[in-house]
N, CA, C and O atoms as a Tripos MOL2 file, in Angstrom:
@<TRIPOS>MOLECULE
protein
  208   207    52     0     0
PROTEIN
NO_CHARGES

@<TRIPOS>ATOM
      1 N          -9.8420   -2.7130  -24.0820 N.3       1 UNK1
      2 CA        -10.1730   -2.7980  -22.1820 C.3       1 UNK1
      3 C          -9.1460   -3.8740  -22.1240 C.2       1 UNK1
      4 O          -8.4830   -4.6880  -22.7670 O.2       1 UNK1
      5 N          -9.5880   -3.0860  -20.2820 N.am      2 UNK2
      6 CA         -8.0370   -3.7550  -19.1580 C.3       2 UNK2
      7 C          -8.5340   -5.3770  -19.1490 C.2       2 UNK2
      8 O          -9.7180   -5.7120  -19.1040 O.2       2 UNK2
      9 N          -7.4810   -6.2360  -19.1960 N.am      3 UNK3
     10 CA         -7.5010   -7.5100  -18.6450 C.3       3 UNK3
     11 C          -7.6180   -7.6630  -17.5620 C.2       3 UNK3
     12 O          -7.0230   -6.9120  -16.7890 O.2       3 UNK3
     13 N          -8.6740   -9.0060  -16.9490 N.am      4 UNK4
     14 CA         -9.3880   -9.1830  -15.6530 C.3       4 UNK4
     15 C          -7.8950  -10.1150  -15.0070 C.2       4 UNK4
     16 O          -7.3910  -11.0870  -15.5690 O.2       4 UNK4
     17 N          -7.4590   -9.5340  -13.8030 N.am      5 UNK5
     18 CA         -6.3690  -10.3910  -13.6390 C.3       5 UNK5
     19 C          -7.1490  -11.5620  -12.4080 C.2       5 UNK5
     20 O          -8.1580  -11.3110  -11.7490 O.2       5 UNK5
     21 N          -6.3470  -12.8310  -12.3690 N.am      6 UNK6
     22 CA         -7.0130  -13.8680  -12.0640 C.3       6 UNK6
     23 C          -6.3880  -13.5730  -10.4540 C.2       6 UNK6
     24 O          -5.2650  -13.1160  -10.2450 O.2       6 UNK6
     25 N          -7.3630  -13.9370   -9.4120 N.am      7 UNK7
     26 CA         -6.9890  -13.8890   -8.0840 C.3       7 UNK7
     27 C          -6.8380  -15.4050   -7.3970 C.2       7 UNK7
     28 O          -7.6190  -16.3420   -7.5660 O.2       7 UNK7
     29 N          -5.7590  -15.4010   -6.6650 N.am      8 UNK8
     30 CA         -5.3390  -16.6080   -6.0910 C.3       8 UNK8
     31 C          -5.8150  -16.6940   -4.7090 C.2       8 UNK8
     32 O          -5.7520  -15.7380   -3.9360 O.2       8 UNK8
     33 N          -6.4670  -18.2650   -4.2850 N.am      9 UNK9
     34 CA         -6.6420  -18.2450   -2.8270 C.3       9 UNK9
     35 C          -6.0250  -18.9830   -2.3830 C.2       9 UNK9
     36 O          -5.7820  -20.0650   -2.9170 O.2       9 UNK9
     37 N          -5.3880  -18.4440   -0.7630 N.am     10 UNK10
     38 CA         -4.6640  -18.6590   -0.1870 C.3      10 UNK10
     39 C          -5.1610  -19.0140    1.1140 C.2      10 UNK10
     40 O          -5.8030  -18.1660    1.7340 O.2      10 UNK10
     41 N          -4.9100  -20.3940    1.7270 N.am     11 UNK11
     42 CA         -5.4090  -20.4020    3.5140 C.3      11 UNK11
     43 C          -4.7030  -19.4130    4.4680 C.2      11 UNK11
     44 O          -3.4770  -19.3280    4.5380 O.2      11 UNK11
     45 N          -5.4320  -18.7850    5.0860 N.am     12 UNK12
     46 CA         -4.5640  -17.6690    5.8480 C.3      12 UNK12
     47 C          -4.5130  -18.0970    7.3280 C.2      12 UNK12
     48 O          -5.5420  -18.7640    7.4310 O.2      12 UNK12
     49 N          -4.0450  -18.0990    8.2640 N.am     13 UNK13
     50 CA         -4.1660  -18.3970    9.9000 C.3      13 UNK13
     51 C          -3.5630  -17.2280   10.3780 C.2      13 UNK13
     52 O          -2.4510  -16.8080   10.0570 O.2      13 UNK13
     53 N          -4.6720  -16.5220   11.4810 N.am     14 UNK14
     54 CA         -4.4870  -15.5710   11.9850 C.3      14 UNK14
     55 C          -4.5670  -15.4510   13.5770 C.2      14 UNK14
     56 O          -5.1610  -16.4160   14.0580 O.2      14 UNK14
     57 N          -4.1570  -14.5890   14.4520 N.am     15 UNK15
     58 CA         -4.5020  -14.9150   15.8190 C.3      15 UNK15
     59 C          -5.9230  -14.1910   15.9000 C.2      15 UNK15
     60 O          -6.3470  -13.5400   14.9450 O.2      15 UNK15
     61 N          -6.6670  -14.3450   17.1420 N.am     16 UNK16
     62 CA         -7.6360  -14.1550   16.9830 C.3      16 UNK16
     63 C          -8.0370  -12.2750   17.0060 C.2      16 UNK16
     64 O          -8.8240  -11.5000   16.4640 O.2      16 UNK16
     65 N          -6.7230  -12.2440   18.1800 N.am     17 UNK17
     66 CA         -6.5240  -10.5340   18.4030 C.3      17 UNK17
     67 C          -6.4650   -9.7950   17.0970 C.2      17 UNK17
     68 O          -7.1960   -8.8310   16.8720 O.2      17 UNK17
     69 N          -5.3540  -10.3810   16.0140 N.am     18 UNK18
     70 CA         -5.0620   -9.4560   14.8520 C.3      18 UNK18
     71 C          -6.1760   -9.8060   13.9270 C.2      18 UNK18
     72 O          -6.5540   -8.9310   13.1480 O.2      18 UNK18
     73 N          -6.7610  -11.0010   13.9150 N.am     19 UNK19
     74 CA         -8.4590  -10.8080   13.1120 C.3      19 UNK19
     75 C          -9.3250   -9.6600   13.6150 C.2      19 UNK19
     76 O          -9.8210   -8.8040   12.8820 O.2      19 UNK19
     77 N          -9.4630   -9.7280   14.9810 N.am     20 UNK20
     78 CA        -10.3930   -8.5910   15.5530 C.3      20 UNK20
     79 C          -9.9030   -7.0330   15.0630 C.2      20 UNK20
     80 O         -10.6400   -6.1120   14.7100 O.2      20 UNK20
     81 N          -8.5410   -7.0420   15.1500 N.am     21 UNK21
     82 CA         -8.0360   -5.7560   14.9310 C.3      21 UNK21
     83 C          -8.2280   -5.4820   13.2050 C.2      21 UNK21
     84 O          -8.8660   -4.5660   12.6880 O.2      21 UNK21
     85 N          -7.5780   -6.4150   12.6160 N.am     22 UNK22
     86 CA         -7.9390   -6.0020   10.7910 C.3      22 UNK22
     87 C          -9.9320   -5.8350   10.7160 C.2      22 UNK22
     88 O         -10.5690   -5.0010   10.0730 O.2      22 UNK22
     89 N         -10.4320   -6.8660   11.5480 N.am     23 UNK23
     90 CA        -11.9820   -6.7230   10.6250 C.3      23 UNK23
     91 C         -12.3300   -5.3660   11.3590 C.2      23 UNK23
     92 O         -13.1130   -4.6630   10.7200 O.2      23 UNK23
     93 N         -11.8420   -4.7780   12.7570 N.am     24 UNK24
     94 CA        -12.3540   -3.3610   12.8030 C.3      24 UNK24
     95 C         -11.7060   -2.4970   12.1260 C.2      24 UNK24
     96 O         -12.0800   -1.3670   12.4370 O.2      24 UNK24
     97 N         -10.8850   -2.4960   11.3220 N.am     25 UNK25
     98 CA        -10.4190   -1.5140   10.7450 C.3      25 UNK25
     99 C         -10.7460   -1.8140    9.2710 C.2      25 UNK25
    100 O         -10.5810   -0.9310    8.4300 O.2      25 UNK25
    101 N         -11.1820   -2.9760    8.9480 N.am     26 UNK26
    102 CA        -11.9390   -2.7590    7.6860 C.3      26 UNK26
    103 C         -13.1400   -2.4850    7.3110 C.2      26 UNK26
    104 O         -13.4930   -2.1380    6.1840 O.2      26 UNK26
    105 N         -14.1180   -2.7110    8.7220 N.am     27 UNK27
    106 CA        -15.3770   -1.6900    8.9610 C.3      27 UNK27
    107 C         -15.0490   -0.2180    8.9520 C.2      27 UNK27
    108 O         -15.8450    0.5440    8.4040 O.2      27 UNK27
    109 N         -14.0130    0.2250    9.4780 N.am     28 UNK28
    110 CA        -13.8390    1.8010    9.3520 C.3      28 UNK28
    111 C         -13.4480    2.0750    8.4890 C.2      28 UNK28
    112 O         -13.5330    3.3020    8.4250 O.2      28 UNK28
    113 N         -12.7510    1.4640    7.1650 N.am     29 UNK29
    114 CA        -12.5700    1.7600    5.8640 C.3      29 UNK29
    115 C         -13.5230    1.3760    4.8240 C.2      29 UNK29
    116 O         -13.1790    1.6230    3.6680 O.2      29 UNK29
    117 N         -14.9630    0.6660    5.0670 N.am     30 UNK30
    118 CA        -15.7650    0.2350    4.4270 C.3      30 UNK30
    119 C         -15.0840   -0.3040    3.5420 C.2      30 UNK30
    120 O         -14.9220    0.2530    2.4570 O.2      30 UNK30
    121 N         -14.3730   -1.8880    3.9250 N.am     31 UNK31
    122 CA        -14.0510   -2.9100    3.0870 C.3      31 UNK31
    123 C         -14.0390   -4.1570    3.8960 C.2      31 UNK31
    124 O         -13.7210   -4.2650    5.0810 O.2      31 UNK31
    125 N         -14.6010   -5.4730    2.7270 N.am     32 UNK32
    126 CA        -14.6130   -6.2520    3.7570 C.3      32 UNK32
    127 C         -13.4110   -6.5160    4.1000 C.2      32 UNK32
    128 O         -12.4800   -5.8950    3.5870 O.2      32 UNK32
    129 N         -13.1760   -7.6360    5.1760 N.am     33 UNK33
    130 CA        -11.8240   -8.2470    5.5490 C.3      33 UNK33
    131 C         -11.2740   -8.9540    4.2890 C.2      33 UNK33
    132 O         -10.1290   -8.9730    4.7410 O.2      33 UNK33
    133 N         -11.2000   -9.2720    3.6490 N.am     34 UNK34
    134 CA        -10.2910   -9.8840    2.4200 C.3      34 UNK34
    135 C          -9.9310   -8.7740    1.8420 C.2      34 UNK34
    136 O          -8.7520   -8.4800    1.6470 O.2      34 UNK34
    137 N         -11.0120   -7.9870    1.4830 N.am     35 UNK35
    138 CA        -10.4110   -6.5370    1.0500 C.3      35 UNK35
    139 C          -9.5050   -5.7350    1.2580 C.2      35 UNK35
    140 O          -8.6560   -5.1750    0.5640 O.2      35 UNK35
    141 N          -9.8210   -5.7450    2.4210 N.am     36 UNK36
    142 CA         -8.4200   -5.0710    3.7380 C.3      36 UNK36
    143 C          -7.3890   -5.6690    3.8600 C.2      36 UNK36
    144 O          -6.4800   -4.9410    4.2590 O.2      36 UNK36
    145 N          -7.0920   -6.7840    3.6780 N.am     37 UNK37
    146 CA         -5.9920   -7.3890    3.7400 C.3      37 UNK37
    147 C          -5.0430   -7.7150    2.3270 C.2      37 UNK37
    148 O          -3.8610   -8.0130    2.1560 O.2      37 UNK37
    149 N          -6.2310   -7.4890    1.4080 N.am     38 UNK38
    150 CA         -5.2280   -7.4720   -0.0310 C.3      38 UNK38
    151 C          -4.9350   -6.0150    0.0080 C.2      38 UNK38
    152 O          -3.7730   -5.6780   -0.2190 O.2      38 UNK38
    153 N          -5.8590   -5.0720    0.2740 N.am     39 UNK39
    154 CA         -5.2770   -3.5210    0.3370 C.3      39 UNK39
    155 C          -4.2650   -3.1600    0.6020 C.2      39 UNK39
    156 O          -3.5690   -2.5470   -0.2070 O.2      39 UNK39
    157 N          -3.6820   -3.5840    2.4790 N.am     40 UNK40
    158 CA         -2.5510   -3.6520    3.0050 C.3      40 UNK40
    159 C          -1.6580   -4.4070    2.7860 C.2      40 UNK40
    160 O          -0.5590   -4.2510    3.3180 O.2      40 UNK40
    161 N          -1.9170   -5.3830    1.9680 N.am     41 UNK41
    162 CA         -0.3320   -6.1850    1.1040 C.3      41 UNK41
    163 C          -0.0150   -5.5860    0.0550 C.2      41 UNK41
    164 O           1.1870   -5.5490   -0.2100 O.2      41 UNK41
    165 N          -1.0420   -4.8870   -0.9320 N.am     42 UNK42
    166 CA         -0.5610   -4.0560   -2.0590 C.3      42 UNK42
    167 C           0.4290   -3.0210   -1.7000 C.2      42 UNK42
    168 O           1.6140   -3.0010   -2.0330 O.2      42 UNK42
    169 N          -0.4610   -1.8280   -0.6950 N.am     43 UNK43
    170 CA          0.1000   -0.9280   -0.1240 C.3      43 UNK43
    171 C           1.7770   -1.4160    0.1140 C.2      43 UNK43
    172 O           2.6890   -0.8100   -0.4470 O.2      43 UNK43
    173 N           2.0260   -2.6440    1.0670 N.am     44 UNK44
    174 CA          3.2120   -2.9400    1.8260 C.3      44 UNK44
    175 C           4.6320   -3.4040    0.4690 C.2      44 UNK44
    176 O           5.8270   -3.1090    0.4320 O.2      44 UNK44
    177 N           3.7740   -4.2010   -0.4500 N.am     45 UNK45
    178 CA          4.4320   -4.2620   -1.8590 C.3      45 UNK45
    179 C           4.9890   -2.9190   -2.6130 C.2      45 UNK45
    180 O           6.0800   -2.9310   -3.1830 O.2      45 UNK45
    181 N           4.3060   -1.9780   -2.5780 N.am     46 UNK46
    182 CA          4.3480   -0.6950   -3.2930 C.3      46 UNK46
    183 C           5.1800   -0.1390   -2.7770 C.2      46 UNK46
    184 O           5.9820    0.3830   -3.5510 O.2      46 UNK46
    185 N           5.4490    0.0560   -1.2370 N.am     47 UNK47
    186 CA          6.0140    1.0600   -0.8340 C.3      47 UNK47
    187 C           7.8070    0.0990   -0.7550 C.2      47 UNK47
    188 O           8.9310    0.5990   -0.7150 O.2      47 UNK47
    189 N           7.4180   -1.2840   -0.7600 N.am     48 UNK48
    190 CA          8.6870   -2.1310   -0.7270 C.3      48 UNK48
    191 C           9.8350   -1.8430   -1.9180 C.2      48 UNK48
    192 O          11.0590   -1.7990   -2.0330 O.2      48 UNK48
    193 N           8.6420   -1.6800   -2.7160 N.am     49 UNK49
    194 CA          9.2170   -1.5040   -4.5660 C.3      49 UNK49
    195 C          10.0080    0.1620   -4.4520 C.2      49 UNK49
    196 O          10.9930    0.3500   -5.1670 O.2      49 UNK49
    197 N           9.7020    0.8740   -3.8800 N.am     50 UNK50
    198 CA          9.8440    2.2600   -4.1620 C.3      50 UNK50
    199 C          11.3270    2.6430   -2.8290 C.2      50 UNK50
    200 O          12.1820    3.5240   -2.7430 O.2      50 UNK50
    201 N          10.9890    1.5400   -2.0820 N.am     51 UNK51
    202 CA         12.2620    1.5560   -1.6400 C.3      51 UNK51
    203 C          13.7570    1.2060   -2.0230 C.2      51 UNK51
    204 O          14.8140    1.4740   -1.4520 O.2      51 UNK51
    205 N          13.3750    0.2610   -3.6160 N.am     52 UNK52
    206 CA         14.8250   -0.2270   -3.6190 C.3      52 UNK52
    207 C          15.3230    0.9060   -4.7540 C.2      52 UNK52
    208 O          16.4960    0.9340   -5.1260 O.2      52 UNK52
@<TRIPOS>BOND
     1     1     2 1
     2     2     3 1
     3     3     4 2
     4     3     5 am
     5     5     6 1
     6     6     7 1
     7     7     8 2
     8     7     9 am
     9     9    10 1
    10    10    11 1
    11    11    12 2
    12    11    13 am
    13    13    14 1
    14    14    15 1
    15    15    16 2
    16    15    17 am
    17    17    18 1
    18    18    19 1
    19    19    20 2
    20    19    21 am
    21    21    22 1
    22    22    23 1
    23    23    24 2
    24    23    25 am
    25    25    26 1
    26    26    27 1
    27    27    28 2
    28    27    29 am
    29    29    30 1
    30    30    31 1
    31    31    32 2
    32    31    33 am
    33    33    34 1
    34    34    35 1
    35    35    36 2
    36    35    37 am
    37    37    38 1
    38    38    39 1
    39    39    40 2
    40    39    41 am
    41    41    42 1
    42    42    43 1
    43    43    44 2
    44    43    45 am
    45    45    46 1
    46    46    47 1
    47    47    48 2
    48    47    49 am
    49    49    50 1
    50    50    51 1
    51    51    52 2
    52    51    53 am
    53    53    54 1
    54    54    55 1
    55    55    56 2
    56    55    57 am
    57    57    58 1
    58    58    59 1
    59    59    60 2
    60    59    61 am
    61    61    62 1
    62    62    63 1
    63    63    64 2
    64    63    65 am
    65    65    66 1
    66    66    67 1
    67    67    68 2
    68    67    69 am
    69    69    70 1
    70    70    71 1
    71    71    72 2
    72    71    73 am
    73    73    74 1
    74    74    75 1
    75    75    76 2
    76    75    77 am
    77    77    78 1
    78    78    79 1
    79    79    80 2
    80    79    81 am
    81    81    82 1
    82    82    83 1
    83    83    84 2
    84    83    85 am
    85    85    86 1
    86    86    87 1
    87    87    88 2
    88    87    89 am
    89    89    90 1
    90    90    91 1
    91    91    92 2
    92    91    93 am
    93    93    94 1
    94    94    95 1
    95    95    96 2
    96    95    97 am
    97    97    98 1
    98    98    99 1
    99    99   100 2
   100    99   101 am
   101   101   102 1
   102   102   103 1
   103   103   104 2
   104   103   105 am
   105   105   106 1
   106   106   107 1
   107   107   108 2
   108   107   109 am
   109   109   110 1
   110   110   111 1
   111   111   112 2
   112   111   113 am
   113   113   114 1
   114   114   115 1
   115   115   116 2
   116   115   117 am
   117   117   118 1
   118   118   119 1
   119   119   120 2
   120   119   121 am
   121   121   122 1
   122   122   123 1
   123   123   124 2
   124   123   125 am
   125   125   126 1
   126   126   127 1
   127   127   128 2
   128   127   129 am
   129   129   130 1
   130   130   131 1
   131   131   132 2
   132   131   133 am
   133   133   134 1
   134   134   135 1
   135   135   136 2
   136   135   137 am
   137   137   138 1
   138   138   139 1
   139   139   140 2
   140   139   141 am
   141   141   142 1
   142   142   143 1
   143   143   144 2
   144   143   145 am
   145   145   146 1
   146   146   147 1
   147   147   148 2
   148   147   149 am
   149   149   150 1
   150   150   151 1
   151   151   152 2
   152   151   153 am
   153   153   154 1
   154   154   155 1
   155   155   156 2
   156   155   157 am
   157   157   158 1
   158   158   159 1
   159   159   160 2
   160   159   161 am
   161   161   162 1
   162   162   163 1
   163   163   164 2
   164   163   165 am
   165   165   166 1
   166   166   167 1
   167   167   168 2
   168   167   169 am
   169   169   170 1
   170   170   171 1
   171   171   172 2
   172   171   173 am
   173   173   174 1
   174   174   175 1
   175   175   176 2
   176   175   177 am
   177   177   178 1
   178   178   179 1
   179   179   180 2
   180   179   181 am
   181   181   182 1
   182   182   183 1
   183   183   184 2
   184   183   185 am
   185   185   186 1
   186   186   187 1
   187   187   188 2
   188   187   189 am
   189   189   190 1
   190   190   191 1
   191   191   192 2
   192   191   193 am
   193   193   194 1
   194   194   195 1
   195   195   196 2
   196   195   197 am
   197   197   198 1
   198   198   199 1
   199   199   200 2
   200   199   201 am
   201   201   202 1
   202   202   203 1
   203   203   204 2
   204   203   205 am
   205   205   206 1
   206   206   207 1
   207   207   208 2
@<TRIPOS>SUBSTRUCTURE
     1 UNK1         2 RESIDUE 1 A UNK
     2 UNK2         6 RESIDUE 1 A UNK
     3 UNK3        10 RESIDUE 1 A UNK
     4 UNK4        14 RESIDUE 1 A UNK
     5 UNK5        18 RESIDUE 1 A UNK
     6 UNK6        22 RESIDUE 1 A UNK
     7 UNK7        26 RESIDUE 1 A UNK
     8 UNK8        30 RESIDUE 1 A UNK
     9 UNK9        34 RESIDUE 1 A UNK
    10 UNK10       38 RESIDUE 1 A UNK
    11 UNK11       42 RESIDUE 1 A UNK
    12 UNK12       46 RESIDUE 1 A UNK
    13 UNK13       50 RESIDUE 1 A UNK
    14 UNK14       54 RESIDUE 1 A UNK
    15 UNK15       58 RESIDUE 1 A UNK
    16 UNK16       62 RESIDUE 1 A UNK
    17 UNK17       66 RESIDUE 1 A UNK
    18 UNK18       70 RESIDUE 1 A UNK
    19 UNK19       74 RESIDUE 1 A UNK
    20 UNK20       78 RESIDUE 1 A UNK
    21 UNK21       82 RESIDUE 1 A UNK
    22 UNK22       86 RESIDUE 1 A UNK
    23 UNK23       90 RESIDUE 1 A UNK
    24 UNK24       94 RESIDUE 1 A UNK
    25 UNK25       98 RESIDUE 1 A UNK
    26 UNK26      102 RESIDUE 1 A UNK
    27 UNK27      106 RESIDUE 1 A UNK
    28 UNK28      110 RESIDUE 1 A UNK
    29 UNK29      114 RESIDUE 1 A UNK
    30 UNK30      118 RESIDUE 1 A UNK
    31 UNK31      122 RESIDUE 1 A UNK
    32 UNK32      126 RESIDUE 1 A UNK
    33 UNK33      130 RESIDUE 1 A UNK
    34 UNK34      134 RESIDUE 1 A UNK
    35 UNK35      138 RESIDUE 1 A UNK
    36 UNK36      142 RESIDUE 1 A UNK
    37 UNK37      146 RESIDUE 1 A UNK
    38 UNK38      150 RESIDUE 1 A UNK
    39 UNK39      154 RESIDUE 1 A UNK
    40 UNK40      158 RESIDUE 1 A UNK
    41 UNK41      162 RESIDUE 1 A UNK
    42 UNK42      166 RESIDUE 1 A UNK
    43 UNK43      170 RESIDUE 1 A UNK
    44 UNK44      174 RESIDUE 1 A UNK
    45 UNK45      178 RESIDUE 1 A UNK
    46 UNK46      182 RESIDUE 1 A UNK
    47 UNK47      186 RESIDUE 1 A UNK
    48 UNK48      190 RESIDUE 1 A UNK
    49 UNK49      194 RESIDUE 1 A UNK
    50 UNK50      198 RESIDUE 1 A UNK
    51 UNK51      202 RESIDUE 1 A UNK
    52 UNK52      206 RESIDUE 1 A UNK
């Protein structure tokens, strides 16, 4: 059975404009705002690793 990863909580400050853009994008992708941010960060890390 796969081991469950612990999630860390961090405070995050966003401009109102960025927050609204991310919230709309999350809704389009049927994700929560938190889930969308986590998805985007995960994709960026994967892309960065592939570039090295």
